[in-house]
N, C-alpha and C positions, 0 to 999 in steps of 0.2 A: 819152688821150682816146678812143681807139678802143674801149676797154673799155665805155664807157657809151653804147651805141647805144640810141636811144629805140625802145621797143616800143609802137606805137600801132595795131596791126592790129585789136585787139578793141574799140577805141573806136567805130568806125563801126557795129558790130553792136549795141552797147548803146544808142547814140543812136537807131538804127532801131527797136529794141524800145520805147523810151520814147515815140517818136512814135506808134507803133501803139497803145500803151496809152492815150495821150491821145486819139487818134482814136476808139477804142472807147468811152471814157467820154463823150465829146461826143455820139456817135451814140446811146448808150443814153439820155442825158438828153433829147435831141431826140425820140426815140421815146416815152419816158414822158410827156413834155409833150403830144405830139399824141394819145396814147392816152387820157390823162385828160380831154382836152377833148371827146372823143367820148362819154364817159359821161354819160347824162342826169342832171339834177339831181332833187331831191326834188319830189314833187307833192302837192297837196292831195287829200283824199279826195273822191270823186264818189259821191253817193248819190241814189237815186230814192225820194222819200217822198210820202206822202199825209197831209194834215192833216184831223183830225176833231175834234168836240167831245167832252166827257166821256160823252155818251150814244150816241156812234157816228155822229151826223149831221154835216152840214157845220157849221163854226163860225158862230156868229151873235152879235149884240150881247147882252151880259149873261152870256156864258159865262165861267167862271173856271178852266176846265180845258181844255187842248188836248192831243190825242194825235197823235203822228206815227208812221205805220206805215212800216217799212223795206221797200221793194219791190224793191230791187236795188242793186248797187254795192258799195262798200267798207264795211268795218266801222270804227267809230270808238269810242274809249274814252269812258266817261261823263264823265271829268274834262275832256275837250276839247269838250264840247257845252254850249250855252247857248241858252235860248229868250228872245227879246227882243221886246217889244211896242213898236212905234213909233206914237205917236198922230198925229192930223192936224196937231197943232201942232209935231211933230218931237221931242217928249219921248220919251226911250228908257227903258223900264222892264223890267228883267230879271225872270224868273220867280222865285218863291220856291224851289221844289224841282223837281228833274228826277229821275225814276225810270225805269229801264230794265227791260224784261221780255222774255223770249224768247217764241217762238211758243206755248209751253205755259203761259205766265203766271208763270214762275219769275223771280225777280230776277237780273239779270246785270250785269256791269261794262262790257259793250261793246254798242253799237247795231249789230246784225248783221241779215242777211237774215231776214225773217219776224218780227223783233222790233218792239216798240213803245216809244215814249218818251212818258211822261206828265208833263206840266208843269202845276203848280198856279200860277196867276197871282196877283199881288198884288192886282189889282183887276179887275173885269169888263171885258172888251173891248167896244169901242164900234164902231158902223158906221163904216167908213173907216179903222180901225186896220190896221196892217200887222204880221203875226206872222212872226217870222224864227227859223229854226233856224240857228245859226252855230257854227263852230269858231273857233279862235284867229285864223285868217287868211282864212277863207272863209265866204261865206253859202251854206249848203246848200239852204235853202228860204226863200222869201219869198212870202207870200200875204196878200191884203187881205180884211178881213171885210166881207161884203156888207151 
């Protein structure tokens, strides 16, 4: 029986390494979780716009075209923009077409600094109507027709 002496000196070093590996994995997971919580989420575009009628003046009753001029802020793709007219009765009416142009008058796919958005309305706007330029989640501009 003396020939079979148990050799267990290496067991304690293996167990120690396994505990260290587990500790490192736990610390990495905690660090990653706290780091990801500090990253800011997505945000909606912020745009400074001015609304005019088709002839370049302020919008008024009877207009069928409104133009929004991009004066500053983020750019937005055409497919994400919509012009909606909200009547006094609360009825919402989207525009027929929305066309984007750059500062030189060339057609573009994004509403960017110096550009303009031309919206042809389905019916003439009336006094007291609210004209809104909206994205999928955000109202970019809202103005009442005098």
